[in-house]
C-alpha positions, 0 to 999 in steps of 0.5 A: 798199681791200679786196675792190673789184676785182670790183664796179662802184663809183661815187663817193658824193655830197658830204656838205657842203651844196656843192661850193664849201664843200668846195673852200673847206675844201681851199683854205684849210686843207688844200692850203697845208699838205699836204706835197709828197709827199702833193700828188704822190701825190694828183695821181698818183692823180687819173687812176685810174678809182677815184681816189675811193677815195683818203683825202680830204686834209682827213680826212688832215690830221685823221688826221695830227694825231691820230697826233701827239696820241697819239704813235703809233709802231706803227699798222695800216692796212686798205685802202691803195689807192694809199697816200695815208693810208699816206704821211701816216702814214709821214711823221708817225710817228717814224723807228723807227715801223712800220705794218702795211699790208694790202691784196689789191691790190699793183698799186694800192699800187705806183702810189704806191710810187715816191713813198713810196720817194723820200720815204724812208719805205718802211722804216716800212711792212710791206705785206702783199697779203692779205685783212685778217682772216687777217693780223689773226688771225695778229697775234693769235697772238702775245700780244705784239701785243695792246694794242701798237698806238696807231693804226688806220685802216680804209678797206676792205670795209664788210661786214667792219667789225665783224669788223675792230673786234673784232680791233682792240679786242685789238690797239689799246692802251687810249687808242689811236685806231681811224678808220673811213672812209666811215661816212656812205656819201655820206649814203645811210645816212639815205635810205630804201632805195628811194632808194639806187642798187642798187650802193650798198645792200649796203654802205649796210646794212652801214654802218648796222649797223656804226654801230649796233654801235659805238654800243653798244660799251662799250669805246670812246668815239666821235666822228663827224667829218665829213670828205671828200666821203664820209668819216667818221672814227671814233675808238676810246678805251677806253676806246680812242677811236673816231671814225666817219664820216658818215652820212645820217638819214632813218630815224635809225639805220635803225629808223624812229625819231627820238630826239628831238622834231624841234623840239628837234633842232639844225639843220645849218649845213653838211651836205647835209641835215638828215636826214643831221645827225639821223642823226649825232646819233641814232646817235653823239651822243644815245646817248652824251650824258651826262644833264647835257648832255642836260638843259642842251641841252634847257633851252637849246633855249628860249633862242637855242639856235643860239648853243650848241655843237653836240652833235656838236662837243661829242662831238669836243671831249670826246674831244680833251680826254681825248686831251691829258689836259687838266687846265687849260683856257680857255673864251672865250664860254660862253652857257648852258654846254654846252661848259663842262659837257662840259669840266668833266665830261671833265677830272679832278676837280682840273682848272680852267677859266677861263671868260670871258663878258660875259653872266653871265645866260645862264651862270646859265641852265645854272648849276643843272644844272652844280651838280647835276652836281657840277662847279662847283668846276672852273670859274672864271667871269669876267664880262668881255670876253675880251681884258682877261681874257687880258691880265691872265692874261699878266701872271703869267709862270706862266700862260704855257704853262700851259694844256692846251686852249682853246675859243673861241666868241665874237666872230669879229672878235676871233678873231685877237686871242684867238689871239695871246694863246692862243699864249702861254698854251697849252703846246706840244702843247696844243689850241685849237679855234675854233667857227663857222669855216665860218660857215654855209657863207657863207665859200664864197659870194660876198658878194652871196649872203649875208644882210646880218646874216651878212656882217660876221662872214663877212668876219672868219671868212675873214680869220681862216681865212686867217691861221691857214693861214699861222701856223707856230706851229700845225698845223690841221685843219678838221672839219665838225661843227656850224658848222665847228670849226678845231682848232689844235695848238700846235707852237712 
């Protein structure tokens, strides 16, 4: 991290509803999958007084997956600290890949360097001890560097994020990804200034201004993915893809105006506060939400809207659909069709969605909007239980490995049954997303503390998360959007 040595720093607050929920995510999804060198580096960093500067391991897991999705070979890292995110990038990219790593403090980098060397990936890293802006400007002096990077990760001085962004938009190729960390600044972005500790105010304001600017940038598509104790990921997709981190939302976008009537706003299930969730929606989601999706969301608000895909999760899903160039998809559980419509809007005109739900009536609530959007021809709706429909698809050998993307938001006690079938239908490199995998945070609570009506699917969700954690057919990342989504990338 840049420009921190002369400032008094303290850790930001947790952005999830509880420490227990964050520890659950780490214990079930992250630590069982974390490579030994990363585990060793994380532990070596833990004793450092600024250990909280390190990239959170759950954010790292998502970063590693995105690196693979875009086949990153040439990357930039601004802000290195002890090198956790640098090492995970080096482990992920090919042997001839290259990372330009920039930080003003080589001493902290040297804490992790012996582990990087022992792992055999130091040859991929070009570490430059410098302020970042001069290095980026020097790179831009060579025209060959423009549009030559697939991926960039920024975890440095927040006051310079926009300056970095302007340069990275020239260096990162169209279709590439830029991730900005700490874009919720511990939730302080959503608090009134007087409620924020003095040491946090300057970068809180810088973060608010950066988030506003990114929202208005036509060169990127964005998604605010909540990861880590204090981080927020930003993908730029031009479109480049930009994933921005988390923020808190008392004044929503820092201007004192709420963008929608509060009773029309989805409720947070897993974040530290409703204000934080509304900040994310107001700054990153609603300004970018397509009009047909907005119309369908408002219509659904009158019809058990808690069953619908959350709009922040939808934004991340839409980006992933584009990153994998999805053309043929499956959706299990449709409800009024918010996620179905966003998929239909994201895939090409000749793309096809197999949509399965036992209740056509709820689908028909959103169908007029789907028709008006001109995408109904992409949808093949089956009114059916999902397992028979999936089994029927598998009777045709041509369907095996033919699906690019699947989204599951249905009965939790059948998630593992769906997963077994989807591992045959989805191609290697394809994505499967399971919704509600944190089940309102109840997965981290003792059973006696969970309302009776939540207990059955809480247990099913816990068992599913445990099973996925050990499945060698997939790489996984748990994203704290909506009610938690588990992203699986099929690898074999």
